[in-house]
C-alpha positions as MATLAB code, in Angstrom:
seq = 'MGVRRRKKKKTLWIQGLDALTALVASANLLLVLFDLSYVPLRDFWLQGNIQIFQFKLKLPMPMLLTQSYDWVKGIEPNRDTVYYLQQAELLEQQVAELGLRSDPVQEQLERLQDLSVEMVNENPFLLAGKAGTLERIKNRMRDRMEVDSSKLAFKTFWSREHLSQAGWLEEVEFFNQEIRPLIETNYFRRPGTNSQFFDRFPEIIDFPFVCFFAVEVLIRIFFIRRRHPSLSWREAALWRWYDVFLFLPVVRWLRVLPVMIRLGDADWLDFETVRGQFSRGFIATFAGELTETIAVQAINQLQGSVRRGEVARLLLPALSKEYVDINDTNEVEEIVRLLAQLIVYQVLPKIQPDLEALLYHNIEHVLSQSPAYQSLQRLPGLGNLQTQLTRQLVAQGSQLLTSISQTTYDTFAQPDARATELTEQLVEHFNEALGGAVQNQETLKRLQSLISDLLEEIKLNYVRNLSEEDFEQILEESQQLAQRGRS';
ca = [
    -105.959   76.151  129.084;
    -107.163   75.750  125.581;
    -109.238   78.238  123.687;
    -112.893   77.724  124.313;
    -114.792   76.266  121.383;
    -117.394   78.357  119.665;
    -120.774   76.724  119.641;
    -122.590   76.494  116.360;
    -125.982   78.107  116.068;
    -128.760   75.575  116.478;
    -132.106   75.458  114.807;
    -135.216   75.936  116.892;
    -136.257   72.290  116.872;
    -132.741   71.132  117.876;
    -132.816   73.553  120.800;
    -136.194   72.137  121.780;
    -134.894   68.569  121.528;
    -131.852   69.417  123.673;
    -134.064   71.056  126.288;
    -136.494   68.123  126.335;
    -133.774   65.480  126.638;
    -132.000   67.494  129.332;
    -135.238   67.768  131.319;
    -136.076   64.066  130.967;
    -132.500   62.975  131.729;
    -132.377   65.165  134.841;
    -135.696   63.777  136.088;
    -134.461   60.228  135.501;
    -131.210   60.912  137.341;
    -133.102   62.315  140.337;
    -135.297   59.222  140.417;
    -132.256   56.969  140.178;
    -130.542   58.758  143.039;
    -133.715   58.595  145.126;
    -134.080   54.886  144.403;
    -130.468   54.186  145.345;
    -130.830   56.082  148.617;
    -134.342   54.972  149.529;
    -133.486   51.795  151.442;
    -130.572   53.324  153.415;
    -132.713   56.388  154.216;
    -136.031   54.571  154.691;
    -136.075   55.310  158.422;
    -135.891   59.008  157.623;
    -138.671   58.831  155.034;
    -140.773   56.704  157.376;
    -140.564   58.851  160.482;
    -139.155   62.187  159.356;
    -136.593   62.127  162.154;
    -133.092   63.425  161.652;
    -130.426   63.483  164.339;
    -127.408   65.794  164.233;
    -125.095   64.921  167.085;
    -127.354   65.258  170.155;
    -130.087   67.260  168.434;
    -133.225   65.613  167.049;
    -135.404   67.274  164.438;
    -138.885   66.262  163.378;
    -139.637   67.082  159.781;
    -143.069   66.903  158.159;
    -142.293   63.967  155.871;
    -145.122   62.360  153.902;
    -145.520   58.811  155.244;
    -147.583   58.015  152.165;
    -144.290   58.027  150.253;
    -142.990   54.973  152.092;
    -146.333   53.201  151.881;
    -146.271   53.496  148.086;
    -142.534   53.118  147.390;
    -142.195   50.099  149.673;
    -144.230   48.277  147.023;
    -141.674   49.295  144.361;
    -138.771   47.918  146.399;
    -140.649   44.792  147.456;
    -140.687   45.844  151.118;
    -143.374   44.367  153.354;
    -144.096   44.663  157.106;
    -142.247   42.129  159.225;
    -144.882   39.893  160.775;
    -142.930   39.231  163.968;
    -142.276   42.858  164.893;
    -145.743   43.934  163.746;
    -147.290   41.282  165.988;
    -145.112   42.456  168.889;
    -146.352   46.042  168.527;
    -149.948   44.826  168.201;
    -149.640   42.990  171.515;
    -148.256   46.146  173.145;
    -151.262   48.110  171.849;
    -153.600   45.400  173.139;
    -151.985   45.726  176.577;
    -152.673   49.464  176.589;
    -156.329   48.828  175.765;
    -156.685   46.199  178.473;
    -155.098   48.408  181.103;
    -157.363   51.282  180.106;
    -160.475   49.062  180.329;
    -159.677   46.570  183.129;
    -156.839   48.115  185.101;
    -153.266   46.930  185.754;
    -154.285   44.385  188.422;
    -156.645   42.304  186.229;
    -155.883   38.741  185.148;
    -156.076   39.406  181.361;
    -153.465   42.134  181.801;
    -151.186   39.717  183.683;
    -151.518   37.170  180.861;
    -150.747   39.841  178.307;
    -147.644   40.924  180.228;
    -146.361   37.366  180.297;
    -146.990   37.093  176.525;
    -144.946   40.258  175.927;
    -142.161   38.873  178.083;
    -142.011   35.720  175.963;
    -142.164   37.733  172.718;
    -139.343   39.983  173.930;
    -137.075   37.037  174.704;
    -137.947   35.515  171.323;
    -137.119   38.804  169.572;
    -133.704   38.952  171.259;
    -132.924   35.309  170.424;
    -134.140   35.175  166.807;
    -133.319   38.772  165.779;
    -136.028   39.501  163.165;
    -134.068   42.632  162.153;
    -131.251   40.599  160.601;
    -132.848   39.970  157.182;
    -133.415   43.693  156.678;
    -129.792   44.447  157.513;
    -130.829   46.285  160.652;
    -129.063   44.236  163.324;
    -127.796   47.495  164.746;
    -131.364   48.602  165.402;
    -131.967   45.660  167.724;
    -128.763   46.529  169.580;
    -130.037   50.066  170.093;
    -133.316   48.687  171.451;
    -131.499   46.378  173.841;
    -129.182   49.167  175.014;
    -132.070   51.527  175.709;
    -133.961   48.852  177.621;
    -130.879   47.905  179.687;
    -130.237   51.559  180.520;
    -133.856   52.022  181.500;
    -133.902   49.032  183.817;
    -130.265   49.436  184.936;
    -129.347   45.785  184.342;
    -126.727   44.077  182.158;
    -128.990   41.463  180.533;
    -131.369   42.593  177.801;
    -133.661   39.598  178.352;
    -133.898   40.353  182.072;
    -134.505   44.000  181.246;
    -137.484   43.155  178.995;
    -138.941   40.712  181.536;
    -138.648   43.234  184.339;
    -140.095   46.000  182.179;
    -143.150   43.941  181.226;
    -143.979   43.037  184.829;
    -146.868   44.230  186.982;
    -144.555   45.130  189.885;
    -142.328   47.423  187.812;
    -145.193   49.112  185.985;
    -146.943   49.756  189.283;
    -143.893   51.152  191.075;
    -142.411   53.181  188.167;
    -145.779   54.384  186.900;
    -147.757   52.908  184.039;
    -148.116   56.123  182.068;
    -144.417   57.019  182.284;
    -143.264   53.554  181.205;
    -145.734   53.336  178.329;
    -144.638   56.780  177.162;
    -140.993   55.601  177.246;
    -141.882   52.546  175.170;
    -143.866   54.536  172.585;
    -141.198   57.216  172.186;
    -137.937   55.258  172.506;
    -138.664   51.621  171.613;
    -141.679   51.581  169.267;
    -140.127   53.868  166.565;
    -137.117   51.557  166.312;
    -139.248   48.439  166.039;
    -141.427   50.094  163.384;
    -138.420   50.558  161.098;
    -138.047   46.799  160.671;
    -139.365   45.215  157.489;
    -139.258   42.121  155.333;
    -138.005   42.278  151.742;
    -138.749   39.505  149.343;
    -135.817   37.981  147.434;
    -135.875   38.126  143.642;
    -135.038   35.528  140.995;
    -131.476   36.822  140.421;
    -130.200   36.334  143.988;
    -130.963   39.999  144.655;
    -133.803   41.632  146.521;
    -137.063   42.047  144.650;
    -137.178   45.419  142.895;
    -139.823   46.854  140.539;
    -137.877   50.022  139.742;
    -136.241   48.797  136.494;
    -139.437   47.673  134.772;
    -141.973   50.031  136.330;
    -140.159   53.374  136.606;
    -136.895   53.164  134.680;
    -138.038   51.260  131.586;
    -140.048   54.156  130.050;
    -137.013   56.411  130.402;
    -134.772   53.795  128.788;
    -137.149   53.605  125.811;
    -137.092   57.391  125.479;
    -133.297   57.450  125.623;
    -133.068   54.664  123.028;
    -135.125   56.673  120.531;
    -133.217   59.865  121.327;
    -129.808   58.204  120.911;
    -130.848   56.634  117.585;
    -131.907   60.059  116.330;
    -128.583   61.565  117.363;
    -126.614   58.736  115.730;
    -128.607   59.272  112.522;
    -127.726   62.960  112.398;
    -124.081   62.293  113.275;
    -123.759   59.923  110.335;
    -125.604   62.385  108.128;
    -123.106   65.150  108.996;
    -120.163   62.753  108.618;
    -120.954   60.300  105.798;
    -117.506   58.721  106.062;
    -118.410   57.246  109.451;
    -119.954   53.822  109.751;
    -122.987   53.232  111.966;
    -120.721   51.647  114.563;
    -118.323   54.607  114.521;
    -121.224   57.035  114.752;
    -122.540   55.130  117.772;
    -119.110   55.223  119.421;
    -119.130   58.986  118.880;
    -121.509   59.144  121.862;
    -120.059   56.267  123.861;
    -121.080   57.815  127.167;
    -124.775   57.265  126.349;
    -124.309   53.578  127.162;
    -124.649   54.501  130.852;
    -128.292   55.365  130.195;
    -129.067   51.714  129.488;
    -127.009   49.899  132.098;
    -129.188   48.086  134.677;
    -126.366   48.442  137.234;
    -124.286   51.382  138.493;
    -127.045   53.713  137.352;
    -125.363   56.606  139.165;
    -122.940   56.794  136.224;
    -125.788   58.425  134.283;
    -124.598   61.673  135.794;
    -122.062   61.889  132.911;
    -124.545   61.860  129.965;
    -126.929   64.031  131.988;
    -124.251   66.688  132.476;
    -123.456   66.596  128.753;
    -127.152   67.043  127.892;
    -127.397   69.943  130.313;
    -124.437   71.480  128.519;
    -126.068   70.909  125.105;
    -129.189   72.683  126.366;
    -127.057   75.604  127.666;
    -128.342   74.967  131.192;
    -124.849   74.216  132.406;
    -121.567   75.822  131.370;
    -119.957   72.507  130.596;
    -116.781   74.171  129.324;
    -116.252   75.711  132.756;
    -116.888   72.362  134.456;
    -114.535   70.637  132.028;
    -111.891   73.311  132.566;
    -112.106   73.025  136.335;
    -111.967   69.230  136.126;
    -108.956   69.338  133.805;
    -107.279   71.916  135.979;
    -107.721   69.832  139.100;
    -106.586   66.690  137.297;
    -103.488   68.355  135.869;
    -102.619   70.020  139.166;
    -102.900   66.676  140.933;
    -100.790   64.592  138.573;
     -98.484   67.120  136.862;
     -95.913   67.075  139.646;
     -95.710   63.303  139.845;
     -95.757   62.973  136.038;
     -92.987   65.536  135.549;
     -90.844   63.964  138.233;
     -91.393   60.483  136.785;
     -90.418   61.584  133.261;
     -87.324   63.402  134.501;
     -86.208   60.448  136.614;
     -86.783   58.059  133.704;
     -84.755   60.258  131.337;
     -81.863   60.502  133.800;
     -81.969   56.752  134.416;
     -81.748   56.109  130.685;
     -78.848   58.535  130.418;
     -77.111   56.799  133.334;
     -77.596   53.475  131.569;
     -76.012   54.884  128.432;
     -73.032   56.069  130.463;
     -72.581   52.664  132.102;
     -72.730   50.933  128.701;
     -69.887   53.109  127.421;
     -71.947   55.076  124.922;
     -70.392   58.371  126.043;
     -67.103   57.397  124.446;
     -68.890   56.539  121.190;
     -70.607   59.943  121.345;
     -67.356   61.860  121.859;
     -65.460   59.758  119.305;
     -68.021   58.518  116.768;
     -65.289   57.463  114.396;
     -64.287   54.748  116.847;
     -67.737   53.156  116.759;
     -68.893   51.090  113.825;
     -72.511   51.195  115.067;
     -72.702   54.993  115.233;
     -75.399   56.368  112.874;
     -74.677   59.742  111.263;
     -77.847   61.467  109.993;
     -76.384   64.596  108.338;
     -72.726   63.868  107.450;
     -71.678   66.405  110.090;
     -69.482   65.998  113.129;
     -71.667   67.777  115.661;
     -68.988   67.806  118.361;
     -66.513   69.464  115.979;
     -69.097   72.046  114.877;
     -69.981   72.841  118.495;
     -66.295   73.322  119.331;
     -65.835   75.513  116.213;
     -68.828   77.693  117.180;
     -67.667   78.078  120.754;
     -64.148   78.911  119.582;
     -65.513   81.632  117.297;
     -67.492   83.177  120.141;
     -64.495   83.063  122.495;
     -61.938   84.422  120.030;
     -63.936   87.262  118.421;
     -66.400   88.266  121.143;
     -65.198   87.109  124.543;
     -61.426   87.729  124.404;
     -61.634   91.372  123.129;
     -64.081   92.233  125.913;
     -62.065   90.664  128.708;
     -58.679   91.924  127.439;
     -58.446   94.744  130.086;
     -59.278   92.275  132.850;
     -56.769   89.823  131.414;
     -54.058   92.519  131.357;
     -54.820   93.461  134.976;
     -54.591   89.832  136.064;
     -51.321   89.261  134.181;
     -49.855   92.490  135.534;
     -50.732   91.517  139.071;
     -49.234   88.050  138.714;
     -46.011   89.320  137.088;
     -45.619   92.008  139.739;
     -46.160   89.427  142.439;
     -43.575   87.070  140.952;
     -41.004   89.841  140.369;
     -41.514   91.216  143.847;
     -40.259   87.917  145.225;
     -37.051   88.155  143.160;
     -33.960   89.684  144.953;
     -32.646   91.141  141.667;
     -35.927   92.972  141.038;
     -35.921   94.317  144.555;
     -32.363   95.632  144.041;
     -33.353   97.385  140.804;
     -36.305   99.010  142.573;
     -33.884  100.678  144.990;
     -31.811  102.234  142.197;
     -32.759  105.848  141.489;
     -34.838  106.329  138.299;
     -35.350  102.630  137.584;
     -38.469  101.937  139.725;
     -40.902  103.585  137.319;
     -39.038  102.149  134.337;
     -39.625   98.613  135.567;
     -43.311   99.326  136.106;
     -43.678  100.760  132.581;
     -41.826   97.833  131.071;
     -44.026   95.385  132.952;
     -47.211   97.090  131.777;
     -45.969   97.239  128.211;
     -45.019   93.583  128.339;
     -48.455   92.607  129.677;
     -50.272   94.694  127.059;
     -48.229   93.245  124.215;
     -48.677   89.729  125.619;
     -52.430   89.981  125.884;
     -52.659   91.556  122.443;
     -50.435   88.831  121.068;
     -52.624   86.149  122.677;
     -55.748   87.623  121.115;
     -54.114   88.014  117.685;
     -52.713   84.476  117.734;
     -56.118   83.105  118.727;
     -57.877   84.964  115.920;
     -55.208   84.027  113.385;
     -55.365   80.393  114.465;
     -59.140   80.352  114.183;
     -59.001   82.005  110.741;
     -56.531   79.355  109.692;
     -58.944   76.607  110.752;
     -61.971   78.387  109.336;
     -60.480   79.318  105.929;
     -57.375   77.183  105.535;
     -54.988   77.061  102.601;
     -53.507   73.821  101.284;
     -50.668   73.660  103.818;
     -52.939   74.695  106.709;
     -55.453   72.066  105.664;
     -52.763   69.404  105.677;
     -51.488   70.460  109.086;
     -55.033   70.674  110.473;
     -55.947   67.208  109.279;
     -52.709   65.854  110.725;
     -53.403   67.563  114.053;
     -56.991   66.282  114.207;
     -55.896   62.768  113.288;
     -53.201   62.648  115.928;
     -55.534   64.273  118.462;
     -58.237   61.657  117.826;
     -55.699   58.867  118.116;
     -54.327   60.231  121.372;
     -57.766   60.938  122.833;
     -59.081   57.578  121.660;
     -56.206   55.772  123.276;
     -56.708   57.700  126.499;
     -60.446   57.086  126.573;
     -60.020   53.384  125.824;
     -57.948   53.037  128.953;
     -60.149   50.996  131.275;
     -59.308   52.941  134.413;
     -59.927   56.302  132.750;
     -63.156   55.093  131.133;
     -64.480   53.656  134.396;
     -63.566   56.826  136.253;
     -65.272   58.995  133.634;
     -68.416   56.852  133.642;
     -68.521   56.825  137.440;
     -68.221   60.601  137.665;
     -70.929   61.233  135.083;
     -73.249   58.669  136.693;
     -72.752   60.214  140.140;
     -73.364   63.673  138.714;
     -76.664   62.553  137.187;
     -77.656   60.908  140.475;
     -76.979   64.165  142.326;
     -79.060   66.072  139.774;
     -81.884   63.592  140.269;
     -81.768   63.900  144.067;
     -81.259   67.658  144.319;
     -83.312   69.056  141.454;
     -85.780   66.521  140.095;
     -87.204   65.889  143.557;
     -88.061   69.588  143.809;
     -90.244   69.397  140.700;
     -93.097   67.804  142.671;
     -92.931   70.706  145.138;
     -93.710   73.274  142.461;
     -97.033   75.104  142.785;
     -98.696   73.740  139.665;
    -101.879   75.640  140.497;
     -99.901   78.859  140.051;
     -98.346   77.527  136.855;
    -101.787   76.691  135.459;
    -103.015   80.153  136.443;
    -100.129   81.731  134.530;
    -100.882   79.499  131.535;
    -104.502   80.616  131.595;
    -103.472   84.274  131.723;
    -101.168   83.763  128.738;
    -104.018   82.109  126.809;
    -106.328   85.032  127.588;
    -103.680   87.507  126.424;
    -103.318   85.518  123.219;
    -107.074   85.663  122.582;
    -107.164   89.407  123.310;
];
């Protein structure tokens, strides 16, 4: 995690401007979100009903909201479903005044039967995208009448015989509570001139905000160019590229980005924390895959170099005319020289006792298998002598090996004229012999195959485990290190 930036002190009027723009931008974003969700949630705003699984809640929602905002979205009552509900209300009035057995009531029942069949056939809910609502109405009516046909269910429901037997009040209550609310949700929405539904939100509600944002963005661009005179007007405008979302007539929900930035400018939102959490989640999500991809790509490139025979050119650069030397130094020779120095002067003196013990054990083991040595061991006074001689021989041998190694290295490191000549001759003959051996096709193919297989095993056994690392823990450790650095 990077070190958090220190915010510059702002003047009073800049703080006021940031607070005002943050307030206006937040209000605009809330309106945009409400507008985007109004049509899908219109049933909720209209009736205040919310259903969670099998539980229904009635909330005190202001129905005046839908009556006013329907005008903004170009929503009008559907004449067919409104007329259907009006005829149902007329039937209730007639029954209350004349009774269920009167002739006007019978005519009204037949009219409702015809209107029900027409509603099922023509589906007036289709234009509003509420075909599912009609299916719910048909299902409820079929369940009520216990028949498979929705048309037959409506005809039977709106019949004098059924209403008399089942009870007029109970059936009317069922209709008003289960069927009427669904029919009331239907509407008609006028199409606009751009092949979309008619909508007054852009020019009635959103346009004043867009004008405010235009003035505010121009002011900010002016001050950006004033602080950075080297920038052109176009570059200064691109400095705040995210403000373009405030003017887009589509995907208005993207305004959440400039709104969050304005809330951060007004110190109403710790934007650095939000940015840090976003970066942390992003890095934790893709770090494993990215690391594994880079490692696999590097190994694949190395395998390609091996297959093309570039390993031989690396080991023996003198054999390659295309080899580029950047520092006039044979790196392989220098690496060997450095390793030889470490082995001769630091490693061998430290392991000399272990080397003597190993040599002593091996010599004793070999001599013990010899019949002559076994005969000498049986002679009185010679057993300990042989052991002392063996130990002395091992000690002198190991000391001689160390001395020869150091002397040989000193000869190569600080050679005289004769040593230089012999060294150059040795290196030349060694390069010729090694070059001839490496150029052997069978040896070269075998070497390339082994190295390629080794890299493939590394890729399968180790690189694959990189994606299994807990990068959240790694990021936490990185953050702790950054905090220690700041403290």
